[in-house]
C-alpha positions as CSV (number, residue, x, y, z in Angstrom):
1,M,-5.8,6.5,-7.8
2,K,-6.9,4.4,-10.9
3,I,-10.6,3.8,-11.0
4,W,-12.4,1.6,-13.4
5,M,-16.1,2.0,-13.9
6,A,-18.9,-0.2,-16.2
7,A,-22.3,0.6,-17.1
8,C,-24.6,-1.9,-18.7
9,S,-27.8,0.4,-19.2
10,K,-28.7,4.0,-20.2
11,K,-29.5,4.9,-16.6
12,G,-26.4,2.9,-15.2
13,Y,-24.4,5.0,-17.8
14,E,-26.1,8.2,-16.3
15,Q,-25.1,7.4,-12.8
16,M,-21.6,6.2,-13.8
17,I,-21.1,9.7,-15.2
18,K,-22.6,11.6,-12.2
19,V,-20.3,9.8,-9.8
20,K,-17.3,10.4,-11.9
21,N,-18.1,14.3,-12.0
22,L,-18.7,14.6,-8.2
23,W,-15.5,12.8,-7.5
24,M,-13.5,15.1,-9.8
25,R,-14.7,17.9,-8.2
26,Q,-13.3,16.8,-4.9
27,D,-10.1,14.9,-6.3
28,P,-9.1,15.9,-9.8
29,M,-6.1,13.8,-9.7
30,T,-7.9,10.5,-9.7
31,Q,-7.7,8.6,-13.1
32,F,-10.9,7.3,-14.4
33,W,-11.7,4.8,-17.3
34,T,-15.3,4.4,-18.0
35,V,-16.8,1.6,-20.0
36,V,-20.2,1.2,-21.6
37,K,-21.7,-2.2,-23.0
38,C,-25.3,-1.6,-23.9
39,K,-27.5,-2.4,-27.1
40,S,-29.2,0.6,-26.8
41,M,-26.1,2.9,-26.7
42,P,-24.2,1.7,-29.9
43,K,-22.0,4.8,-30.2
44,Q,-20.6,4.4,-26.4
45,S,-20.5,0.7,-26.2
46,I,-17.4,-0.9,-26.5
47,P,-16.6,-3.7,-29.4
48,E,-15.4,-6.5,-27.4
49,S,-17.0,-8.3,-24.4
50,L,-17.2,-6.7,-21.0
51,S,-15.7,-9.6,-19.6
52,K,-12.5,-9.3,-21.5
53,N,-12.2,-5.4,-20.5
54,V,-12.9,-6.8,-16.8
55,K,-9.9,-9.2,-17.0
56,E,-7.4,-6.6,-18.3
57,A,-8.7,-4.0,-15.8
58,F,-8.8,-6.3,-12.8
59,F,-4.9,-6.7,-12.7
60,W,-4.2,-2.6,-13.1
61,A,-7.0,-0.9,-11.5
62,D,-7.1,0.3,-7.8
63,A,-10.8,0.1,-7.7
64,M,-13.6,-1.3,-9.9
65,I,-17.2,0.1,-9.8
66,F,-20.0,-1.8,-11.9
67,F,-23.2,0.3,-12.3
68,C,-25.7,-2.9,-13.1
69,A,-26.8,-5.8,-10.8
70,T,-24.8,-7.3,-8.3
71,G,-24.8,-10.7,-9.9
72,I,-23.4,-9.3,-13.2
73,A,-20.3,-7.8,-11.2
74,V,-19.8,-10.9,-9.2
75,R,-19.8,-13.2,-12.4
76,M,-17.4,-10.9,-14.3
77,V,-14.7,-10.7,-11.5
78,A,-15.2,-14.4,-10.1
79,P,-12.3,-15.8,-12.4
80,W,-9.8,-13.6,-11.7
81,I,-10.0,-13.3,-7.6
82,L,-6.7,-14.0,-6.1
83,H,-6.4,-12.7,-2.4
84,K,-7.5,-9.6,-0.7
85,S,-4.1,-8.3,-0.3
86,K,-3.9,-8.5,-4.2
87,D,-7.4,-8.0,-5.5
88,P,-8.6,-4.4,-6.3
89,A,-11.7,-2.9,-4.5
90,V,-14.8,-4.0,-6.4
91,L,-18.3,-2.1,-6.0
92,T,-21.6,-2.1,-7.4
93,M,-24.1,0.6,-7.6
94,D,-27.8,0.0,-9.1
95,E,-28.8,2.1,-11.8
96,T,-31.2,4.2,-10.0
97,G,-28.3,5.3,-7.4
98,T,-30.1,4.0,-4.3
99,F,-27.5,1.6,-3.4
100,I,-23.5,1.3,-3.4
101,I,-22.4,-1.8,-2.3
102,P,-18.6,-3.2,-1.6
103,L,-18.1,-6.8,-3.0
104,L,-14.6,-7.4,-2.8
105,S,-11.4,-6.1,-0.7
106,G,-13.9,-4.1,1.8
107,H,-10.9,-3.3,4.0
108,A,-7.4,-4.3,2.4
109,G,-8.5,-2.6,-0.9
110,G,-10.4,0.1,0.5
111,A,-14.0,-0.7,-0.8
112,N,-15.8,-0.1,2.2
113,E,-14.3,3.4,2.5
114,L,-15.0,4.1,-1.4
115,A,-18.6,3.1,-0.8
116,K,-19.1,5.4,2.1
117,R,-17.4,8.4,0.3
118,I,-19.6,7.7,-2.9
119,G,-22.7,7.5,-0.9
120,K,-22.0,10.6,0.7
121,M,-21.5,12.6,-2.5
122,T,-24.6,11.1,-4.3
123,G,-27.0,10.2,-1.2
124,S,-26.9,6.6,-2.0
125,L,-26.9,4.1,0.8
126,A,-23.3,2.2,1.7
127,V,-24.3,-1.4,2.2
128,I,-21.4,-2.6,4.2
129,T,-21.7,-6.2,5.4
130,T,-18.1,-6.6,6.7
131,A,-18.5,-7.9,10.4
132,T,-16.0,-5.8,12.2
133,D,-17.5,-2.7,10.5
134,R,-20.9,-3.8,11.6
135,E,-20.0,-4.2,15.0
136,H,-17.8,-0.9,15.0
137,L,-14.6,-2.7,15.9
138,F,-11.0,-2.3,15.2
139,S,-10.1,-3.8,11.5
140,V,-6.3,-4.5,11.5
141,D,-6.0,-4.9,7.6
142,D,-8.2,-1.5,7.2
143,F,-5.8,0.1,9.6
144,A,-2.8,-1.2,7.8
145,R,-4.1,0.1,4.6
146,K,-4.8,3.6,5.8
147,N,-1.4,3.8,7.5
148,H,0.9,2.5,4.7
149,L,1.6,-0.7,6.9
150,V,2.5,-3.9,5.4
151,L,0.7,-7.0,6.7
152,S,3.1,-9.9,7.4
153,D,0.5,-12.6,7.8
154,W,-3.0,-12.6,6.9
155,N,-4.0,-15.8,8.7
156,K,-3.1,-14.0,12.0
157,A,-5.1,-11.0,10.8
158,K,-8.0,-13.3,10.3
159,K,-7.4,-14.8,13.8
160,M,-7.3,-11.4,15.4
161,S,-10.6,-10.2,13.8
162,A,-12.3,-13.7,15.0
163,G,-11.1,-12.8,18.4
164,L,-12.2,-9.3,18.6
165,L,-15.5,-10.1,17.5
166,D,-15.5,-12.8,20.3
167,G,-15.1,-10.0,22.8
168,K,-11.1,-10.4,23.4
169,E,-8.7,-7.7,23.5
170,V,-5.5,-6.6,21.5
171,K,-2.5,-4.8,22.5
172,I,-0.4,-2.8,19.7
173,F,3.2,-2.0,20.6
174,S,4.4,0.7,18.0
175,N,7.7,2.2,17.5
176,F,6.1,5.2,16.1
177,Y,3.6,7.5,17.8
178,I,0.1,6.6,17.4
179,E,-2.7,9.2,17.3
180,G,-6.6,9.3,17.4
181,E,-9.3,8.0,19.2
182,V,-8.2,4.4,20.4
183,P,-10.8,1.6,19.4
184,R,-12.5,-0.4,22.1
185,Q,-10.8,-3.7,23.0
186,I,-7.4,-2.2,21.8
187,E,-4.7,-0.9,24.0
188,V,-1.7,0.8,22.7
189,C,1.7,0.2,24.7
190,T,5.1,1.5,24.8
191,I,7.8,-0.8,26.4
192,K,10.9,1.1,27.5
193,S,12.5,-1.5,29.7
194,E,13.1,-5.0,30.3
195,K,11.1,-4.9,33.2
196,E,7.8,-3.4,31.4
197,K,8.4,-5.9,28.9
198,Q,8.3,-8.7,31.7
199,S,5.1,-6.9,33.1
200,F,3.5,-6.8,29.8
201,L,4.0,-10.3,29.0
202,K,2.7,-11.5,32.5
203,E,-0.7,-10.0,31.4
204,D,-3.6,-12.1,29.8
205,V,-3.2,-10.8,26.1
206,F,-4.9,-12.4,23.3
207,M,-2.7,-11.0,20.6
208,I,-0.1,-8.5,19.9
209,V,0.3,-6.0,16.9
210,W,3.8,-5.0,16.5
211,I,4.5,-1.9,14.3
212,S,8.2,-1.5,13.5
213,L,10.8,-1.7,10.9
214,D,12.3,-4.6,12.5
215,P,10.9,-7.8,14.0
216,P,10.4,-8.5,17.6
217,S,13.3,-10.2,19.2
218,K,13.6,-13.9,19.4
219,D,13.3,-14.0,23.1
220,F,10.1,-11.7,22.8
221,L,8.8,-14.2,20.2
222,K,9.5,-17.3,22.2
223,E,8.3,-15.8,25.4
224,Y,4.8,-14.9,24.3
225,G,4.5,-17.1,21.1
226,E,5.3,-16.2,17.5
227,E,1.6,-17.2,16.6
228,N,0.1,-14.4,18.6
229,I,2.4,-11.6,17.4
230,L,1.0,-9.9,14.1
231,W,3.8,-7.7,12.6
232,L,2.8,-4.7,10.7
233,V,5.6,-3.3,8.7
234,P,5.5,0.7,7.9
235,A,6.4,0.9,4.1
236,A,8.6,3.9,4.9
237,V,12.1,3.2,3.7
238,I,13.7,4.7,0.4
239,A,16.4,3.3,-1.5
240,G,18.6,5.3,-3.3
241,V,20.3,3.5,-6.0
242,G,23.4,4.2,-8.3
243,C,24.8,1.8,-10.6
244,R,27.2,1.2,-13.5
245,K,25.6,1.6,-17.0
246,G,24.2,-1.8,-18.3
247,I,24.2,-3.5,-14.9
248,S,22.3,-6.6,-14.7
249,Y,19.0,-7.0,-12.8
250,E,20.5,-9.8,-10.7
251,K,23.3,-7.6,-9.2
252,I,20.7,-4.7,-8.5
253,D,18.4,-7.2,-6.8
254,C,21.3,-8.8,-4.8
255,A,22.6,-5.4,-4.0
256,I,19.1,-4.3,-2.6
257,Y,18.3,-7.3,-0.6
258,E,21.7,-7.5,1.0
259,T,21.8,-3.9,2.3
260,F,18.4,-4.3,3.9
261,K,19.5,-7.6,5.4
262,E,23.0,-6.2,6.7
263,E,20.6,-3.2,8.2
264,G,18.3,-5.6,10.0
265,I,15.3,-4.1,8.0
266,C,12.7,-6.2,6.4
267,I,12.4,-5.7,2.7
268,K,8.8,-5.1,3.0
269,A,9.4,-1.7,4.4
270,L,10.6,-0.7,1.0
271,D,8.6,2.2,-0.5
272,L,10.2,3.4,-3.5
273,I,13.4,3.4,-5.5
274,A,15.3,6.8,-5.9
275,T,18.3,7.8,-8.4
276,I,19.6,10.2,-11.0
277,D,17.6,10.9,-14.1
278,L,20.7,9.6,-16.2
279,K,19.5,6.1,-14.9
280,K,15.7,6.4,-15.4
281,E,15.8,4.0,-18.5
282,E,18.5,1.6,-17.3
283,P,17.1,-1.7,-18.4
284,G,18.0,-3.6,-15.0
285,L,16.8,-0.9,-12.7
286,V,13.7,-0.6,-14.5
287,S,12.9,-4.3,-14.6
288,W,13.2,-4.5,-10.8
289,C,10.8,-1.8,-10.2
290,Q,8.4,-3.2,-12.5
291,K,8.7,-6.8,-10.9
292,Y,8.3,-5.6,-7.4
293,R,5.8,-2.7,-8.5
294,K,8.2,-0.1,-7.0
295,K,8.0,3.6,-7.9
296,L,11.2,4.8,-9.7
297,C,11.9,8.7,-8.6
298,C,14.7,10.4,-10.5
299,F,16.3,13.5,-9.9
300,S,18.8,15.6,-12.0
301,S,22.4,16.4,-11.0
302,E,21.4,19.7,-10.4
303,Q,18.5,18.8,-7.9
304,L,20.9,16.2,-6.2
305,Q,23.7,18.6,-5.6
306,K,21.3,21.1,-3.9
307,V,20.2,18.3,-1.3
308,P,21.3,19.5,2.3
309,G,23.3,17.2,4.4
310,H,26.7,15.6,4.9
311,F,27.3,12.8,2.2
312,H,30.1,10.6,0.9
313,S,31.7,12.6,-2.0
314,S,33.4,11.0,-4.9
315,A,35.0,13.2,-7.7
316,F,34.7,10.4,-10.3
317,V,30.9,10.1,-9.9
318,K,30.5,13.8,-9.9
319,K,32.7,13.9,-13.4
320,V,30.6,11.1,-14.7
321,T,27.0,12.5,-13.6
322,G,27.6,16.0,-12.2
323,T,26.7,15.2,-8.7
324,D,29.1,13.8,-6.2
325,N,26.9,11.0,-4.9
326,V,23.8,9.4,-6.4
327,C,22.6,6.8,-4.0
328,E,22.5,9.0,-0.6
329,R,21.4,12.3,-2.2
330,S,18.7,10.8,-4.2
331,A,17.3,8.7,-1.2
332,V,17.2,12.0,0.9
333,A,15.8,13.9,-1.9
334,C,12.6,11.8,-1.6
335,G,12.0,13.3,1.9
336,G,13.9,10.9,3.8
337,E,16.2,10.9,6.7
338,L,19.4,8.7,6.0
339,I,19.6,5.7,7.9
340,C,22.3,3.8,5.9
341,G,24.9,5.6,3.9
342,K,26.6,4.4,0.9
343,K,27.2,0.7,0.1
344,K,29.0,-0.6,-2.6
345,K,27.9,-4.1,-3.9
346,D,29.4,-5.3,-7.4
347,G,28.6,-2.1,-9.4
348,V,25.9,-1.0,-7.4
349,T,25.5,1.5,-4.7
350,V,22.7,1.6,-2.2
351,A,21.6,3.9,0.5
352,L,18.5,3.9,2.6
353,A,16.5,6.8,3.9
354,K,13.4,6.6,6.3
355,K,10.3,8.7,5.7
356,K,8.5,10.1,8.7
357,V,5.9,7.7,9.8
358,R,2.4,9.1,11.2
359,I,0.2,6.5,12.6
360,K,-3.7,7.2,13.0
361,F,-6.7,5.4,14.4
């Protein structure tokens, strides 16, 4: 996690360092960037304007915490706000450390959860204003973030929250086991037969949350109404990729998308790309991962050859790379279970593996 922090006074700076140190004791892997813009602290103060620093951080930070007046923070981030699915979590803490306030991306960006965590560390009061939180109701975007699920339609999510606040009920259908205490106004369903499905559809249900790698069937959408079904896609698929040297970005893009389409899996389910370390600087592959913001995991030929399982073996690939299969072995090496064996696509090979999915309330 990457957290950017800024202070505009000496007291704010002291609070900033306090929060950072307390956080690091619990989670030393978090990356922090601390910024000071204060005339009374010339040695620590950055030379450029704070607004310039904010602009840059807004597009790479997971969270931004301002130790200053809320108005300053609002004015600083306002020009760069895009959408709750893209914006970082933005919070403010007053320089006395009395209040910690989530301003932006309370659910999708995790700002509310960050505020509660910091409040618990420091004794500050987390000021949560999100309606579903205040009413202790289910928040579908918060649920999605915590469980690494991709929201397919933000308008439907908004409609669902409004309905819950109005006292309506939502049913969740999941192809994966869900654990934890079920929130009020939520019912978790499993539909194993056509008879159960018909019974389910006859009930008066406001909206359905559909959790699966594949979309609801056309009949299901038609029968209940596509506008009432919100699809959450688990980001649980690893794409193992092998390719010729110098392969173009376009051919890699085509190969990955065609493989997902042929397997009937939504491309939003893609979590990361895996390959052999010989390809870690392959321009086309690196560019693809950068564009779609996907992590590129690389393994040595020795590591890949030790991966247990049955794979399509190629003497030529082994001679060139040191392992008999790149795409399948690298996908499984990331902790996945192979769900699609090697597919050859114009100089690119792709295999898909699925990680274990655990869903919790």
